[in-house]
TORPA-4810 file (N, C-alpha, C, O; in nm, 3 decimals):
<nodes>
NODE_1_5.729_2.222_-0.916_5.799_2.133_-1.010_5.943_2.146_-0.998_5.989_2.259_-0.987_X
NODE_2_6.018_2.049_-1.000_6.154_2.053_-0.995_6.214_2.093_-1.136_6.154_2.064_-1.239_X
NODE_3_6.333_2.159_-1.137_6.386_2.197_-1.253_6.413_2.088_-1.356_6.405_2.115_-1.476_X
NODE_4_6.445_1.968_-1.314_6.479_1.863_-1.398_6.356_1.796_-1.484_6.371_1.704_-1.565_X
NODE_5_6.241_1.854_-1.456_6.121_1.794_-1.525_6.110_1.816_-1.664_6.146_1.925_-1.711_X
NODE_6_6.065_1.728_-1.735_6.056_1.737_-1.901_5.922_1.813_-1.941_5.902_1.854_-2.055_X
NODE_7_5.833_1.828_-1.837_5.715_1.910_-1.880_5.738_2.047_-1.850_5.819_2.080_-1.763_X
NODE_8_5.659_2.144_-1.930_5.667_2.278_-1.905_5.597_2.312_-1.762_5.497_2.254_-1.719_X
NODE_9_5.665_2.411_-1.697_5.602_2.459_-1.565_5.501_2.559_-1.604_5.490_2.600_-1.719_X
NODE_10_5.425_2.599_-1.501_5.307_2.691_-1.526_5.360_2.829_-1.570_5.293_2.893_-1.651_X
NODE_11_5.474_2.878_-1.523_5.512_3.001_-1.577_5.546_2.990_-1.741_5.508_3.077_-1.820_X
NODE_12_5.613_2.885_-1.776_5.646_2.864_-1.916_5.525_2.847_-2.002_5.525_2.900_-2.113_X
NODE_13_5.417_2.776_-1.962_5.303_2.757_-2.017_5.233_2.887_-2.054_5.197_2.919_-2.167_X
NODE_14_5.219_2.965_-1.924_5.134_3.088_-1.933_5.220_3.189_-2.036_5.159_3.256_-2.120_X
NODE_15_5.348_3.193_-2.026_5.422_3.284_-2.130_5.410_3.243_-2.268_5.404_3.329_-2.356_X
NODE_16_5.406_3.113_-2.298_5.405_3.056_-2.427_5.244_3.090_-2.470_5.220_3.136_-2.581_X
NODE_17_5.154_3.069_-2.385_4.997_3.112_-2.420_4.998_3.247_-2.458_4.942_3.283_-2.562_X
NODE_18_5.067_3.339_-2.372_5.061_3.482_-2.406_5.132_3.514_-2.542_5.083_3.594_-2.621_X
NODE_19_5.243_3.452_-2.563_5.303_3.473_-2.691_5.230_3.419_-2.809_5.256_3.463_-2.921_X
NODE_20_5.138_3.326_-2.791_5.053_3.268_-2.885_4.936_3.373_-2.929_4.874_3.357_-3.034_X
NODE_21_4.913_3.470_-2.849_4.812_3.575_-2.882_4.858_3.650_-3.003_4.779_3.686_-3.090_X
NODE_22_4.991_3.674_-3.007_5.049_3.748_-3.122_5.105_3.655_-3.245_5.130_3.702_-3.355_X
NODE_23_5.119_3.525_-3.214_5.169_3.442_-3.304_5.076_3.312_-3.289_5.118_3.216_-3.224_X
NODE_24_4.956_3.310_-3.347_4.855_3.203_-3.314_4.903_3.072_-3.354_4.865_2.973_-3.290_X
NODE_25_4.985_3.059_-3.457_5.030_2.918_-3.506_5.116_2.847_-3.385_5.129_2.725_-3.388_X
NODE_26_5.169_2.915_-3.289_5.225_2.858_-3.171_5.135_2.777_-3.096_5.173_2.670_-3.048_X
NODE_27_5.015_2.819_-3.080_4.916_2.763_-2.975_4.910_2.609_-2.987_4.939_2.543_-2.888_X
NODE_28_4.874_2.549_-3.100_4.868_2.408_-3.116_5.007_2.331_-3.070_4.996_2.216_-3.026_X
NODE_29_5.113_2.380_-3.079_5.239_2.340_-3.050_5.261_2.323_-2.904_5.334_2.233_-2.861_X
NODE_30_5.195_2.410_-2.822_5.237_2.422_-2.682_5.221_2.295_-2.604_5.305_2.263_-2.521_X
NODE_31_5.119_2.226_-2.628_5.102_2.088_-2.554_5.188_1.979_-2.600_5.184_1.871_-2.541_X
NODE_32_5.270_1.999_-2.705_5.357_1.898_-2.768_5.490_1.937_-2.723_5.572_1.847_-2.738_X
NODE_33_5.531_2.035_-2.676_5.659_2.075_-2.631_5.719_1.986_-2.513_5.652_1.953_-2.415_X
NODE_34_5.842_1.952_-2.531_5.905_1.880_-2.417_6.032_1.954_-2.386_6.100_2.004_-2.475_X
NODE_35_6.066_1.960_-2.250_6.181_2.030_-2.209_6.306_1.945_-2.213_6.313_1.836_-2.156_X
NODE_36_6.404_2.000_-2.282_6.528_1.926_-2.291_6.620_1.975_-2.174_6.690_1.892_-2.116_X
NODE_37_6.622_2.102_-2.140_6.704_2.154_-2.031_6.654_2.289_-1.981_6.583_2.359_-2.053_X
NODE_38_6.690_2.325_-1.863_6.676_2.452_-1.810_6.794_2.501_-1.755_6.870_2.424_-1.696_X
NODE_39_6.823_2.634_-1.768_6.940_2.697_-1.712_6.893_2.822_-1.636_6.833_2.906_-1.702_X
NODE_40_6.913_2.841_-1.511_6.886_2.959_-1.438_7.017_3.038_-1.420_7.117_2.985_-1.371_X
NODE_41_7.013_3.160_-1.458_7.131_3.253_-1.461_7.136_3.356_-1.339_7.230_3.433_-1.320_X
NODE_42_7.027_3.345_-1.264_7.023_3.451_-1.156_6.954_3.579_-1.196_6.899_3.653_-1.114_X
NODE_43_6.958_3.602_-1.325_6.871_3.718_-1.391_6.765_3.666_-1.493_6.703_3.742_-1.568_X
NODE_44_6.751_3.544_-1.491_6.667_3.482_-1.583_6.680_3.348_-1.605_6.744_3.283_-1.523_X
NODE_45_6.627_3.290_-1.707_6.642_3.137_-1.742_6.635_3.118_-1.883_6.589_3.203_-1.959_X
NODE_46_6.683_2.998_-1.923_6.672_2.959_-2.072_6.610_2.817_-2.058_6.657_2.734_-1.982_X
NODE_47_6.513_2.797_-2.128_6.442_2.664_-2.140_6.447_2.622_-2.276_6.387_2.683_-2.364_X
NODE_48_6.526_2.508_-2.299_6.547_2.447_-2.435_6.430_2.348_-2.450_6.382_2.288_-2.353_X
NODE_49_6.387_2.335_-2.578_6.269_2.248_-2.606_6.303_2.154_-2.714_6.401_2.171_-2.786_X
NODE_50_6.214_2.044_-2.726_6.195_1.962_-2.841_6.063_1.967_-2.866_5.982_1.954_-2.775_X
NODE_51_6.025_1.989_-3.002_5.886_1.985_-3.031_5.878_1.896_-3.164_5.957_1.917_-3.256_X
NODE_52_5.787_1.805_-3.170_5.775_1.716_-3.287_5.723_1.779_-3.416_5.761_1.750_-3.529_X
NODE_53_5.629_1.870_-3.384_5.566_1.927_-3.492_5.616_2.065_-3.537_5.690_2.129_-3.463_X
NODE_54_5.581_2.110_-3.647_5.614_2.249_-3.689_5.506_2.343_-3.724_5.394_2.298_-3.747_X
NODE_55_5.528_2.468_-3.729_5.436_2.571_-3.770_5.517_2.650_-3.867_5.589_2.741_-3.823_X
NODE_56_5.512_2.622_-4.000_5.608_2.689_-4.093_5.608_2.842_-4.076_5.716_2.901_-4.082_X
NODE_57_5.492_2.911_-4.054_5.506_3.052_-4.045_5.578_3.110_-3.921_5.599_3.231_-3.912_X
NODE_58_5.619_3.017_-3.819_5.718_3.053_-3.723_5.853_3.082_-3.768_5.924_3.172_-3.722_X
NODE_59_5.889_2.989_-3.871_6.024_3.005_-3.943_6.146_3.010_-3.850_6.160_2.926_-3.761_X
NODE_60_6.229_3.104_-3.870_6.352_3.129_-3.805_6.336_3.261_-3.739_6.376_3.358_-3.803_X
NODE_61_6.283_3.280_-3.617_6.259_3.406_-3.581_6.262_3.415_-3.417_6.275_3.317_-3.344_X
NODE_62_6.247_3.545_-3.373_6.234_3.561_-3.229_6.100_3.625_-3.193_6.073_3.731_-3.250_X
NODE_63_6.020_3.578_-3.111_5.894_3.644_-3.080_5.910_3.701_-2.922_5.931_3.629_-2.825_X
NODE_64_5.896_3.831_-2.920_5.902_3.902_-2.800_5.763_3.902_-2.725_5.658_3.917_-2.787_X
NODE_65_5.768_3.885_-2.600_5.650_3.899_-2.508_5.612_4.046_-2.500_5.687_4.133_-2.457_X
NODE_66_5.491_4.066_-2.543_5.434_4.206_-2.546_5.353_4.225_-2.417_5.237_4.264_-2.422_X
NODE_67_5.413_4.199_-2.305_5.346_4.206_-2.168_5.466_4.193_-2.066_5.582_4.164_-2.096_X
NODE_68_5.418_4.218_-1.944_5.518_4.221_-1.833_5.496_4.115_-1.740_5.386_4.109_-1.684_X
NODE_69_5.596_4.018_-1.713_5.583_3.923_-1.612_5.616_3.981_-1.473_5.730_4.011_-1.440_X
NODE_70_5.508_3.995_-1.394_5.528_4.049_-1.254_5.570_3.934_-1.163_5.513_3.825_-1.171_X
NODE_71_5.669_3.956_-1.076_5.718_3.837_-1.012_5.754_3.896_-0.872_5.826_3.995_-0.865_X
NODE_72_5.705_3.833_-0.758_5.744_3.885_-0.628_5.889_3.894_-0.613_5.960_3.803_-0.655_X
NODE_73_5.939_3.998_-0.555_6.085_4.025_-0.530_6.158_4.046_-0.657_6.281_4.034_-0.660_X
NODE_74_6.090_4.076_-0.762_6.170_4.122_-0.880_6.105_4.269_-0.924_6.002_4.284_-0.989_X
NODE_75_6.190_4.371_-0.871_6.115_4.512_-0.864_6.065_4.562_-1.010_5.970_4.639_-1.018_X
NODE_76_6.124_4.521_-1.108_6.097_4.592_-1.235_6.021_4.503_-1.334_5.982_4.545_-1.443_X
NODE_77_6.003_4.380_-1.292_5.943_4.284_-1.370_6.030_4.208_-1.459_6.152_4.220_-1.453_X
NODE_78_5.971_4.127_-1.544_6.040_4.031_-1.631_5.988_4.036_-1.769_5.872_4.073_-1.786_X
NODE_79_6.066_4.003_-1.874_6.021_3.987_-2.014_6.058_3.859_-2.058_6.121_3.784_-1.982_X
NODE_80_6.021_3.819_-2.193_6.055_3.691_-2.247_6.068_3.705_-2.389_6.014_3.795_-2.453_X
NODE_81_6.147_3.606_-2.443_6.168_3.594_-2.585_6.168_3.453_-2.619_6.241_3.376_-2.556_X
NODE_82_6.087_3.410_-2.721_6.086_3.270_-2.770_6.167_3.267_-2.903_6.139_3.340_-2.998_X
NODE_83_6.270_3.176_-2.904_6.344_3.157_-3.028_6.286_3.038_-3.109_6.264_2.930_-3.054_X
NODE_84_6.262_3.058_-3.235_6.207_2.959_-3.327_6.310_2.934_-3.435_6.372_3.026_-3.488_X
NODE_85_6.329_2.795_-3.470_6.410_2.752_-3.577_6.329_2.655_-3.667_6.277_2.557_-3.614_X
NODE_86_6.316_2.675_-3.796_6.250_2.590_-3.891_6.109_2.557_-3.843_6.063_2.443_-3.848_X
NODE_87_6.045_2.661_-3.797_5.899_2.650_-3.761_5.879_2.590_-3.623_5.765_2.562_-3.587_X
NODE_88_5.990_2.566_-3.540_5.976_2.496_-3.415_6.016_2.588_-3.308_6.119_2.652_-3.325_X
NODE_89_5.946_2.605_-3.197_6.002_2.674_-3.072_6.118_2.593_-3.028_6.113_2.470_-3.023_X
NODE_90_6.229_2.668_-2.995_6.356_2.586_-2.949_6.399_2.630_-2.819_6.457_2.551_-2.745_X
NODE_91_6.373_2.756_-2.782_6.424_2.815_-2.659_6.339_2.933_-2.607_6.312_3.029_-2.679_X
NODE_92_6.298_2.922_-2.478_6.232_3.035_-2.412_6.335_3.100_-2.321_6.386_3.036_-2.229_X
NODE_93_6.365_3.230_-2.346_6.433_3.309_-2.257_6.338_3.395_-2.175_6.255_3.468_-2.227_X
NODE_94_6.356_3.382_-2.035_6.289_3.475_-1.951_6.394_3.549_-1.875_6.487_3.488_-1.822_X
NODE_95_6.380_3.689_-1.867_6.482_3.775_-1.816_6.425_3.893_-1.732_6.313_3.941_-1.749_X
NODE_96_6.513_3.933_-1.644_6.472_4.035_-1.543_6.511_4.173_-1.604_6.619_4.196_-1.657_X
NODE_97_6.414_4.258_-1.591_6.438_4.408_-1.631_6.518_4.475_-1.520_6.498_4.444_-1.403_X
NODE_98_6.600_4.558_-1.554_6.677_4.637_-1.455_6.790_4.568_-1.388_6.861_4.488_-1.449_X
NODE_99_6.805_4.597_-1.273_6.916_4.532_-1.193_6.886_4.432_-1.095_6.968_4.397_-1.009_X
NODE_100_6.758_4.381_-1.105_6.725_4.285_-1.015_6.770_4.154_-1.031_6.838_4.126_-1.129_X
NODE_101_6.738_4.062_-0.940_6.779_3.910_-0.953_6.652_3.825_-0.939_6.553_3.866_-0.879_X
NODE_102_6.661_3.703_-0.996_6.553_3.606_-0.982_6.605_3.470_-0.952_6.694_3.416_-1.017_X
NODE_103_6.546_3.418_-0.853_6.604_3.287_-0.802_6.531_3.164_-0.875_6.563_3.049_-0.844_X
NODE_104_6.440_3.185_-0.965_6.386_3.073_-1.045_6.247_3.027_-0.986_6.173_2.949_-1.046_X
NODE_105_6.219_3.082_-0.869_6.093_3.049_-0.815_5.987_3.135_-0.878_6.012_3.253_-0.898_X
NODE_106_5.871_3.084_-0.911_5.772_3.158_-0.985_5.633_3.174_-0.923_5.541_3.226_-0.986_X
NODE_107_5.620_3.129_-0.799_5.492_3.133_-0.726_5.452_3.282_-0.712_5.532_3.368_-0.677_X
NODE_108_5.330_3.304_-0.739_5.290_3.446_-0.729_5.306_3.540_-0.839_5.293_3.661_-0.824_X
NODE_109_5.339_3.475_-0.964_5.372_3.559_-1.080_5.233_3.597_-1.145_5.127_3.539_-1.124_X
NODE_110_5.249_3.697_-1.221_5.122_3.733_-1.310_5.178_3.789_-1.442_5.291_3.838_-1.447_X
NODE_111_5.100_3.780_-1.544_5.147_3.850_-1.669_5.046_3.959_-1.694_4.925_3.936_-1.694_X
NODE_112_5.101_4.079_-1.716_5.013_4.195_-1.726_5.042_4.263_-1.850_5.157_4.258_-1.895_X
NODE_113_4.947_4.330_-1.913_4.960_4.422_-2.035_5.053_4.525_-2.005_5.060_4.579_-1.895_X
NODE_114_5.129_4.556_-2.111_5.216_4.674_-2.090_5.142_4.795_-2.153_5.062_4.782_-2.246_X
NODE_115_5.176_4.916_-2.092_5.108_5.030_-2.152_5.187_5.111_-2.243_5.137_5.210_-2.297_X
</nodes>
């Protein structure tokens, strides 16, 4: 999928679904989220969202991924944080652990439990 697409990509969906395991009210919103923009930084990405619905218990908070995103050619793996405002997911930050780089390609990723 090209970066300019308004649909979530597979990595974003999988990350949001994993975040919904600890914040279940996020789950019904995932299919309604539209991408406003993506920024790739070389060490991660920011995906900004628009979501028509709210889940009041999401409030204004950050939800951290309690798992490790394993990515080919990213030695220490990756993490993620979802930013919510007024009960809506607004931005997903995916970032590299350590001093690695990430080119934005996600083929071959997996999300694994941390120990």
